[in-house]
Structure formats: C-alpha cells, structure tokens
KEFIGU-579549 format. One record per residue: y, x, z of N, C-alpha, C, CB in turn. Coordinates in steps of 0.05 Angstrom, whole numbers, padded with zeros to 5 digits, always signed. Atoms other than C-alpha are relative to their C-alpha. Glycine has a CB too. Layout:
BEGIN
YXZYXZYXZYXZ
...
// end
This chain:
BEGIN
-00024-00007-00008-01107+00256-00012+00022-00003-00016-00002+00020+00007
-00015+00001+00018-01078+00261-00078+00013+00024-00002+00015-00020+00002
-00011-00022-00001-01034+00311-00105+00028-00004+00011-00003+00011-00023
-00027+00000-00007-00965+00320-00074+00019+00002-00020+00004+00019+00016
-00026+00008+00014-00905+00300-00106+00022+00023+00008+00011-00031+00010
-00023-00015+00003-00849+00343-00119+00021-00022+00015+00005+00008-00034
-00017+00011-00006-00779+00328-00083+00010-00034-00019+00016+00024-00001
+00001+00017+00021-00760+00258-00111+00026+00003-00020-00002-00028+00011
-00019-00004+00015-00698+00282-00148-00014+00019-00023+00024+00010+00016
+00008-00004+00027-00743+00311-00196+00008+00034-00008+00017-00023-00020
-00002-00026+00012-00752+00381-00243+00029+00005-00006-00018+00003-00026
-00023-00010+00009-00687+00369-00275+00026+00002+00015+00003-00014-00020
-00033+00002-00027-00631+00357-00216-00011+00035+00012-00003-00040+00043
-00003-00034-00011-00667+00424-00189+00008+00022-00013-00021+00010+00007
-00005-00027+00013-00665+00469-00247+00033+00005-00006-00017+00002-00030
-00034+00004+00000-00591+00439-00249+00017+00017+00026+00007-00038+00005
-00006-00014-00025-00584+00468-00179-00002+00025+00003-00012-00007+00019
+00015-00027-00009-00623+00527-00183+00025+00019+00008-00021+00015-00027
-00021-00014-00013-00556+00574-00179+00007+00000+00030+00021-00009-00012
-00011-00004-00027-00532+00546-00118-00028+00001+00025+00023-00027+00005
+00028-00004-00021-00606+00542-00087-00005+00021-00002-00027-00014-00005
-00003-00026-00003-00611+00606-00098+00018+00021+00018+00004+00004-00018
-00019-00016-00023-00556+00631-00067+00008-00009+00032+00027+00001-00011
-00005+00013-00032-00556+00582-00008-00022-00006+00014+00015-00025+00002
+00026-00001-00019-00626+00567+00013-00026+00021-00007-00012-00031-00001
+00022-00021+00003-00667+00629-00017-00015-00013-00022-00019+00005+00027
+00029+00012+00010-00709+00584-00061+00002+00017-00028-00004-00039-00005
+00004-00014+00023-00732+00639-00119-00013-00017-00015-00012+00025+00003
+00011-00002+00028-00747+00636-00190-00021+00017-00007+00019+00006-00016
+00020-00022+00002-00807+00677-00203-00023-00006-00029-00019+00000+00033
+00018+00001+00015-00849+00692-00261-00025+00017+00001+00010+00001-00019
+00028-00024-00009-00923+00729-00259-00007+00001-00034-00037-00017+00027
+00011-00001+00033-00936+00755-00335-00033+00020+00002+00031+00022-00026
+00020-00021-00010-01006+00789-00342-00011-00010-00034-00023-00006+00035
+00017+00011+00031-01045+00805-00414-00015+00028+00002+00024-00008-00036
+00030-00009-00005-01111+00833-00420+00000+00017-00025-00025-00026+00002
+00001-00003+00023-01132+00877-00477-00036-00003-00016+00015+00026-00002
+00020+00012-00005-01198+00849-00508-00012-00020+00017-00008+00013+00001
+00010+00024-00024-01210+00791-00471-00021-00018-00020+00033-00025+00014
+00031+00020+00007-01283+00746-00475+00016-00017-00023-00017-00027+00032
-00006+00015+00020-01279+00697-00535+00011-00028+00022-00028-00003-00023
-00012+00020-00006-01243+00635-00521+00022+00005+00028-00022-00020+00002
-00014-00007-00021-01201+00669-00464+00030+00013-00007-00018+00016+00014
-00028-00002+00007-01126+00679-00463+00001+00031+00001+00022-00017+00022
-00019-00027+00001-01097+00752-00483+00019+00005+00016+00012+00005-00023
-00031-00003-00010-01028+00742-00446+00000-00035+00016+00029+00007-00034
-00003+00025-00014-01014+00682-00392+00015+00006+00027-00028-00012+00004
-00025-00003-00010-00954+00667-00356-00005-00026+00025+00027-00006-00028
-00005+00013-00022-00947+00635-00283+00031-00007+00010-00013+00013+00018
-00029-00008-00012-00872+00612-00257-00003-00026+00025+00033-00004-00029
-00001+00010-00031-00859+00593-00188+00031-00009+00015-00012+00025+00018
-00027-00001-00004-00804+00567-00156-00011-00004+00034+00024-00026-00018
+00010-00016-00037-00807+00591-00074-00032-00002-00004+00011-00025+00039
+00032-00009-00002-00883+00585-00059-00011-00022-00020-00015-00002+00034
+00016+00013+00018-00896+00529-00112+00002+00001-00026+00001-00023+00004
+00003-00007+00028-00921+00540-00183+00007-00024-00017-00029+00010-00006
-00006+00024+00008-00891+00496-00228+00001+00001-00030+00023-00008+00013
-00004-00011+00026-00904+00533-00293-00015+00011-00009+00015+00012-00005
+00031-00021+00012-00964+00553-00337+00004+00006-00031-00035-00020+00001
-00002-00003+00020-00966+00584-00402-00024+00017-00008+00022+00007-00005
+00017-00009+00011-01018+00619-00445+00002+00010-00029-00015-00015+00003
-00001-00007+00029-01028+00649-00517-00012-00014-00014-00008+00021-00007
+00008+00011+00024-01077+00601-00541+00009-00032-00004-00031+00004-00002
-00016+00027+00012-01037+00541-00534+00028+00006-00006+00000-00026+00021
-00032+00003+00007-00973+00574-00539+00019-00017+00006+00003+00000-00021
-00016+00019-00009-00936+00525-00502+00007-00004+00031-00011-00022-00009
-00002-00009-00027-00900+00532-00436+00000-00036+00004+00030+00025+00012
+00005+00028-00015-00921+00463-00394+00001+00001+00035-00031-00010-00009
+00002+00004-00029-00910+00439-00327-00028+00000+00012+00013-00026+00006
+00021-00002-00019-00957+00451-00271+00002-00014+00025-00004+00024+00005
+00007+00005-00022-00988+00420-00215+00021-00032+00008+00004+00029+00017
-00018+00017-00006-00942+00367-00182+00026-00010-00022+00009+00013+00024
-00027+00005+00020-00888+00378-00235-00008-00018-00025+00014+00031-00013
+00012+00016+00019-00931+00346-00284+00007-00032-00003-00027+00002+00005
-00009+00037+00000-00908+00269-00259+00026-00001+00001-00010-00019+00027
-00033+00001-00003-00836+00286-00259+00012-00011-00042+00016+00045+00014
-00010+00007+00020-00794+00264-00317+00014+00033-00015+00018-00025+00009
-00003-00023+00000-00797+00329-00358+00033-00004-00022-00031+00018-00010
-00021+00006+00030-00728+00356-00400-00011+00028-00015+00043+00000+00007
+00014-00010+00023-00755+00375-00467+00016+00022-00013-00005-00022-00021
-00008-00031+00017-00703+00431-00489-00002+00019+00024+00037+00001-00016
+00012-00020-00026-00723+00464-00416-00024+00014-00015-00013-00020+00031
+00030-00008+00013-00799+00472-00440+00008+00008-00023-00022-00022-00004
+00005-00003+00028-00776+00484-00512+00008+00035+00002+00022-00025-00023
-00018-00019-00005-00727+00538-00486-00022+00027+00013+00027-00014+00022
+00020-00019-00021-00792+00570-00431-00015+00014-00017-00022-00016+00022
+00025-00010+00015-00838+00573-00493+00013+00023-00016-00016-00023-00020
-00018-00013+00013-00788+00604-00535-00003+00036+00012+00030-00017+00006
-00008-00018-00014-00774+00660-00485-00032+00012+00003+00019-00011+00026
+00021-00010-00020-00849+00670-00461-00017+00009-00030-00017-00027+00027
+00010-00012+00016-00874+00677-00534+00010+00027-00010-00002-00015-00015
-00018-00024+00004-00819+00734-00544-00020+00028+00018+00036-00010+00015
+00012-00017-00014-00853+00764-00483-00029+00008-00001+00006-00006+00020
+00026-00004+00012-00921+00752-00501-00007+00025-00024-00006-00027-00012
+00002-00016+00024-00913+00791-00568+00006+00030+00010+00020-00011-00024
-00002-00027-00008-00885+00850-00524-00014+00016+00006+00011+00003+00013
+00018-00009-00015-00937+00855-00480-00024+00013-00013-00008-00020+00016
+00013-00013+00022-00987+00855-00533+00005+00025-00009+00002-00012-00020
-00001-00021+00008-00960+00904-00563+00003+00027+00013+00013-00003-00014
-00004-00023-00016-00940+00950-00506-00037+00009+00002+00020-00008+00033
+00032-00007+00001-01027+00945-00498-00007+00011-00017-00017-00018+00000
+00014-00015+00025-01033+00967-00564+00005+00030+00000+00013-00011-00028
-00006-00020+00004-00998+01022-00560-00004+00015+00024+00022-00001-00011
+00027-00011-00016-01030+01043-00494-00023+00015+00000-00011-00011+00003
+00023-00005+00008-01092+01036-00526+00001+00023-00015-00011-00020-00012
+00001-00020+00027-01073+01077-00586+00001+00031+00013+00031-00006-00023
-00005-00019-00021-01051+01132-00538+00024+00009-00020-00027+00022+00010
-00022-00018+00008-00988+01176-00551-00012+00034-00011+00020+00002+00029
+00014-00028+00010-01014+01243-00591+00013+00024+00015+00004+00006-00032
-00013-00018-00013-01002+01315-00560+00020+00014-00028-00024+00021+00017
-00012-00014+00023-00950+01354-00600-00012+00030+00014+00040-00005-00005
+00021-00022+00000-00989+01422-00606+00017+00028-00006-00027-00006-00024
-00001-00020+00007-00974+01493-00599-00016+00031+00006+00018-00002+00003
+00029-00026-00015-01018+01562-00598+00026+00028-00006-00049+00006-00031
-00018-00030+00004-00973+01631-00587-00009+00013+00017+00030+00002+00004
+00023-00038-00014-00995+01710-00561+00026+00003+00002-00026+00030-00023
-00022-00015-00013-00956+01747-00520-00011+00029+00011+00011-00017+00026
+00012-00021-00012-00969+01820-00498-00009-00003+00025+00017+00019+00000
+00009-00005-00034-01013+01830-00433-00004+00028+00002-00031-00016+00011
+00002-00030-00002-01044+01889-00408-00009+00021-00021-00017+00003+00018
+00002-00016+00019-01048+01949-00445-00023-00003-00022+00000+00023+00011
+00025+00009+00014-01095+01934-00505-00007-00034-00002-00024+00015+00016
+00007+00033-00001-01102+01859-00498+00037-00020-00001-00022-00007+00041
-00018+00010-00001-01060+01799-00512-00008-00026+00013+00012+00003-00023
+00007+00016-00013-01056+01735-00477+00007-00027-00022+00013+00004+00028
-00001+00025+00010-01063+01664-00515+00002-00023+00013-00017-00002-00012
+00000+00022-00024-01035+01604-00488+00006-00023-00026+00029+00004+00031
+00001+00022+00006-01048+01540-00518+00012-00028+00013-00020+00001-00004
-00017+00018-00029-00997+01484-00495+00005-00027-00018+00038+00017+00017
+00000+00030+00005-00998+01401-00509+00020-00009+00015-00024-00016+00006
-00034+00015-00018-00927+01366-00496-00010-00039-00008+00050+00016-00028
-00003+00032-00007-00913+01290-00484-00021-00014-00010+00025-00013-00010
+00021+00028+00011-00981+01256-00497-00010-00013+00024-00029+00008-00020
+00012+00026-00025-01011+01195-00461-00022-00008-00013+00022-00030+00008
+00005-00009-00034-01064+01179-00431-00003+00026+00002-00026-00011+00015
+00003-00024-00012-01070+01240-00395-00027+00013-00001+00008-00003+00026
+00016-00015+00013-01144+01254-00414+00005+00018-00027-00018-00015-00004
-00006-00020+00016-01140+01317-00455-00027+00017+00000+00025+00014+00008
+00020-00027-00005-01191+01375-00471+00013+00018-00021-00037-00004-00007
-00006-00021+00016-01168+01439-00497-00022+00023+00011+00032+00008+00002
+00023-00027+00003-01224+01499-00518+00013+00004-00024-00038-00005-00001
-00001-00019+00029-01215+01560-00559-00030+00008-00014+00015+00031+00008
+00024-00008+00014-01257+01579-00612+00012+00031-00015-00011-00029-00025
+00002-00025+00014-01266+01647-00646-00020-00004-00025-00010+00023+00020
+00022-00007+00031-01288+01652-00719-00016-00033+00002-00032+00038+00006
+00020+00036-00002-01309+01569-00709-00013+00000+00031-00037-00004-00030
+00015+00006-00025-01346+01584-00644+00016-00002+00024-00021+00021+00006
-00016+00007-00018-01327+01565-00575+00002+00034+00011-00013-00026+00022
-00010-00032-00013-01291+01627-00532+00010-00015+00021+00025+00024-00018
-00007-00001-00030-01278+01586-00466+00028-00012-00004-00001+00033+00015
-00027+00022-00006-01215+01555-00438+00021+00020+00015-00009-00032+00024
-00021-00010-00025-01186+01607-00390+00008-00011+00014+00019+00008-00003
-00020+00013-00026-01131+01589-00344+00017-00021-00012+00022+00022+00015
-00013+00021+00006-01097+01529-00352+00018-00018+00024-00021-00015-00012
-00009+00024-00021-01053+01469-00310+00010-00023-00022+00030+00011+00025
-00004+00019+00008-01030+01407-00320+00019-00023+00011-00020-00005-00004
-00014+00003-00017-00976+01365-00300+00015-00031-00017+00016+00029+00006
-00012+00029+00016-00929+01291-00316+00028+00012-00009+00005-00034+00023
-00030-00005+00011-00866+01291-00355+00021-00020+00013+00002-00004-00034
-00016+00018-00009-00806+01248-00330-00003-00022-00011+00021+00007-00001
+00006+00024+00018-00824+01199-00388-00019-00021+00002-00006+00008-00020
+00029+00016-00008-00887+01181-00361-00026+00004-00019+00005-00033+00000
+00017-00026+00016-00919+01231-00411-00014+00015+00010+00014+00018-00012
+00016-00022-00017-00964+01285-00393+00005+00026-00025-00039-00010+00009
-00004-00019+00015-00965+01359-00412-00025+00021+00016+00035+00008-00001
+00032-00017-00007-01021+01415-00410+00007+00026-00013-00033-00015-00015
+00010-00027+00010-01036+01489-00424-00026+00012+00012+00021+00021+00005
+00018-00020-00003-01090+01539-00429-00001+00022-00013-00019-00007-00003
-00005-00030+00011-01088+01610-00437-00024+00014+00003+00023+00018+00015
+00026-00016+00009-01141+01664-00459+00013+00032-00006-00015-00017-00032
-00011-00030+00010-01140+01739-00459-00017+00012-00023-00001+00024+00027
+00014-00005+00023-01160+01771-00518+00000+00029-00005+00010-00017-00023
+00007-00032+00016-01171+01842-00552+00032+00000-00015-00034+00001-00031
-00018+00002+00024-01101+01862-00585-00008+00004-00031+00019+00019+00005
+00009-00007+00024-01102+01855-00659-00020-00016-00009-00007+00024+00000
+00014+00015+00002-01152+01800-00650+00013-00030-00002-00015+00008+00018
-00008+00031-00007-01107+01740-00644-00003-00022-00023+00032+00000+00009
+00006+00020+00019-01116+01710-00711-00023-00014-00007+00005+00008-00019
+00030+00011+00001-01187+01704-00702-00004-00025+00018-00021+00022+00009
+00001+00019-00024-01175+01651-00652+00017-00026-00006+00013+00015+00027
-00009+00029+00000-01159+01576-00652+00000-00023+00021-00013-00010-00019
+00004+00020-00028-01145+01516-00602-00010-00025-00013+00032-00008+00019
+00009+00031+00004-01186+01454-00612+00005-00009+00028-00033-00006-00010
-00013+00019-00014-01147+01397-00580-00021-00031+00005+00029-00005-00018
+00001+00025-00001-01184+01331-00564+00014-00021+00016-00019-00001+00002
-00021+00021-00015-01141+01263-00546-00012-00024-00006+00032+00000-00011
-00001+00020+00003-01141+01191-00552+00013-00008-00012+00000-00009+00013
-00016+00003+00017-01080+01193-00591-00005+00008-00030+00019+00010+00010
+00016-00013+00025-01114+01232-00649-00024-00003-00011-00002+00022+00003
+00012+00008+00012-01145+01209-00700-00030+00018-00004+00016-00004-00018
+00025-00021+00005-01199+01267-00699+00005+00022+00011-00008+00007-00028
-00012-00018-00020-01200+01327-00660+00013+00017-00024-00023+00016+00022
-00018-00012+00018-01143+01376-00680+00000+00031-00005+00025-00007+00009
+00007-00030+00007-01154+01453-00701+00025+00010-00001-00017+00005-00028
-00019-00016+00003-01091+01495-00682+00003+00021-00003+00010-00001+00009
+00004-00017+00008-01076+01554-00716+00031+00018+00026-00003-00004-00036
-00017-00014-00012-01036+01610-00684+00031+00004-00014-00015+00025+00003
-00033-00002+00002-00950+01604-00682+00001-00036-00024+00014+00044-00023
-00003+00022+00013-00960+01531-00726+00002-00023+00022-00022-00004-00021
-00009+00027-00014-00935+01467-00695-00007-00031-00014+00033+00003+00003
+00005+00020+00018-00981+01414-00729-00003-00027+00012-00024+00007-00015
-00005+00024-00008-00953+01349-00711+00009-00013-00027+00019+00000+00023
-00003+00011+00020-00956+01312-00768+00012-00029+00002-00021+00002-00011
-00018+00029+00000-00903+01251-00790-00016-00024+00006+00015-00007-00028
+00009+00017+00005-00960+01208-00804-00016-00005+00023-00009+00002-00022
+00013+00008-00033-00990+01206-00731+00019-00024+00012+00002+00033+00025
-00017+00019-00012-00961+01136-00696+00010+00015+00027-00017-00028+00005
-00007-00008-00015-00918+01149-00648+00021-00025+00020+00007+00022-00011
-00008+00017-00013-00894+01094-00600+00017+00005+00029-00022-00013+00001
-00018-00008-00023-00834+01090-00553+00010-00038-00001+00030+00031-00010
+00005+00024-00014-00833+01019-00523+00026-00013+00015-00021+00007+00020
-00020-00003-00021-00768+00989-00494-00004-00024+00030+00031-00007-00018
+00015+00021-00015-00808+00953-00430+00019-00006+00024-00032+00011+00009
-00027+00003-00025-00738+00953-00386+00008-00035-00022+00038+00040+00001
-00001+00025+00011-00732+00893-00445-00010-00025+00009-00008+00002-00019
+00019+00016-00014-00786+00854-00415+00012-00024+00019-00016+00019+00018
-00014+00019-00021-00734+00831-00362+00022-00019-00007+00012+00015+00020
-00021+00017+00005-00685+00775-00361+00016-00014+00021-00009-00016-00014
-00014+00002-00028-00635+00739-00319-00013-00011+00015+00021-00013+00002
+00021+00015-00022-00690+00697-00285-00018+00009+00006-00011-00021-00005
+00023-00006-00005-00741+00744-00290+00005+00033+00011-00019-00007-00027
+00000-00027-00015-00746+00803-00236-00013+00027-00018-00019-00004+00029
+00009-00012+00021-00753+00868-00284-00026+00012+00015+00022+00021-00013
+00019-00014-00015-00803+00893-00219-00038-00020-00014+00012-00006+00042
+00028+00014+00015-00853+00837-00254-00015+00010-00024+00006-00026-00010
+00010-00012+00029-00853+00873-00319-00016+00030+00002+00028+00005-00019
+00009-00028-00002-00861+00941-00290-00022-00005+00008+00014+00019+00017
+00022-00005-00012-00919+00928-00246-00025-00004-00015+00000-00012+00021
+00030+00006+00031-00963+00901-00312+00005+00019-00013+00000-00029-00026
+00009-00025+00024-00949+00958-00353+00011+00028+00011+00016-00006-00034
+00001-00023-00009-00940+01007-00306-00021+00026-00006+00001-00006+00021
+00019-00018+00008-00976+01079-00323-00017+00010+00029+00016+00026-00018
+00015-00016-00014-01030+01114-00290+00019+00017+00019-00017+00016-00018
-00014-00017-00016-01008+01147-00223-00013+00035-00011-00007-00010+00035
+00005-00025+00003-01011+01226-00230-00029+00017+00011+00023+00009+00012
+00007-00002-00013-01070+01255-00219-00003+00034-00011-00016-00021+00008
+00001-00023+00000-01070+01341-00214-00025+00005-00013+00004+00011+00024
+00021-00017+00001-01117+01380-00245-00003+00028+00013-00002+00004-00024
+00003-00028-00014-01140+01448-00217+00023+00015-00018-00034+00017-00002
-00020-00010+00007-01079+01492-00217-00015+00022-00015+00020+00005+00022
+00020-00024+00008-01129+01551-00239-00021-00004-00012-00009+00015+00020
+00029+00005+00010-01189+01547-00283-00008+00030-00004-00004-00022-00030
+00026-00025+00008-01241+01604-00283+00001+00004-00029-00036-00010+00008
+00006-00007+00034-01252+01633-00357-00029-00009-00003+00001+00038-00010
+00033+00009-00005-01311+01598-00372-00009-00016-00034-00004-00030+00034
+00005+00018+00026-01338+01556-00439-00003-00028-00002-00021+00006-00010
-00007+00026+00003-01323+01493-00420+00035-00004+00002-00018-00016+00023
-00029+00007+00007-01258+01465-00444+00016-00007+00025+00001-00024-00020
-00020+00012-00019-01200+01452-00397+00002-00037-00010+00034+00021-00004
-00003+00032-00002-01206+01371-00382+00018-00009+00023-00030-00015+00005
-00024+00014-00021-01154+01328-00353-00010-00029+00003+00037-00001-00014
+00007+00026-00009-01178+01263-00321+00020-00018+00010-00017+00002+00019
-00013+00017-00026-01135+01205-00291-00015-00009+00009+00019-00020-00001
+00015+00009-00032-01154+01177-00220-00019-00028-00010+00031-00013+00031
+00014+00023+00001-01209+01119-00222+00018-00020+00002-00020-00001+00019
// end
C-alpha cells in the first residue's frame, strides 16, 4: 500500500496558510509533550509530537535533540527555518519539563512550627504544624525527652498553590511543655527534622522551587497540554481526627 502522502501543495504552503486554516476549516495544530524521570538506558527522558488535525507531522526527543518531519511529511520539501525554530522551541520546553521533574522529585520542604496553648485545668495543648510542603506524604511525631510520645489528633489539607498543610496536637501536663519536641519526616528534607517549642526551623539552605509552569505554553501550544503533563496529585484527605497513639500522623497521596 505504501505510505499515504500529504496534499500536493506541501508542508511549506500548509504552514503558510495555518492561520486561515485554523479559522476557516478548524485544522488544529497540537503538541504532545512528555517527560519522565530516570528513563531506562537508551530511551529518551523527553519527547514531543506535533499534529496537524489527526495527522502527526513532527517528532522530537532529547536523544536526537532535533525536530524532524514525521510520517508522510518526510517526503515533502522541507522549510529549514521552520524546523530550526521548532528545534529551538522544543529544546527550551525540554529544559523546563526536566527541571520541573527534578523539582517535583526533590520536593518542597515544610515550614514547621511547634506551639503551646492552655488546655483544660492543669494541662496544655501542643500543636505541631507543617506548612507549604509537597509531595503530600508527611509524618509528624511527638517526642518526650527523645522518646516517642504519640501523635495525638491531627488533620491535613491542600493549599491553593498546589502545596499542602498538616498539623498534629497532643495534650500534656502544664509545665512539662519544654520536654517535648516534634519530629517531621518529608521527602523535601535531607533528614528528619526536630522542632522545638516556639522555633521556626526553616533554613535558607533548604532549596525551594517556584516554577513558572504557565510559561510552557506558546502561541501554538494550548496551555492544557502542559498542565496535563505536570499536574499535581489529586487531594486525598487524611482522617479528620486521629486517636492518640504511638503511631505518627501519616499523610499519603492516592495511588
């Protein structure tokens, strides 16, 4: 049967008429971008495909690092400046996607705080709070003189910027507050962090990432392509109230 050839007027003329075609005959120009972490040897970490309506016309991956015609379009006379432009644009997006994967893998460390407030007569309530962390997996545990003291009650929820917050509280005897610490474990921390009463141990040497995902869009790339590839995990609520036990408050993302 052979490979079907595109219309005889060729890629160059089609690209020249794209604004008219998109408006009059609804021929869409769409890009699919994909990035993976730790790819197997010999396989790309980033690849892209370009589509004119239902037909793929472009292929790119980080191993070849060159935008190339795909399928029937390889038989057409090529417009060199167009493929150079696509290569430059896709190399930029490759860098942004791989940087985003690295940031998501490293995680956003929590900002921590341990506070005390009066409780019932003769008791105080310690609250260990974690702010603005990602991914959502987190463990909070109370220690008394270095030994596990349970996790008390707690809650967990999402923030509007894609990060999460959590807290855990424990009732202790009044005057005994400074014997307690809060231990937090999270992927964004190089090691478990011990929080003392009243301190805010967010060090400037812990990397924090704020990536301009919206910049991944372009005039011919619908923003939803990028957001679908970089979307954060859906919110999975933890139990609203945890009984006091020796188990840490654990927050997990959905499978």
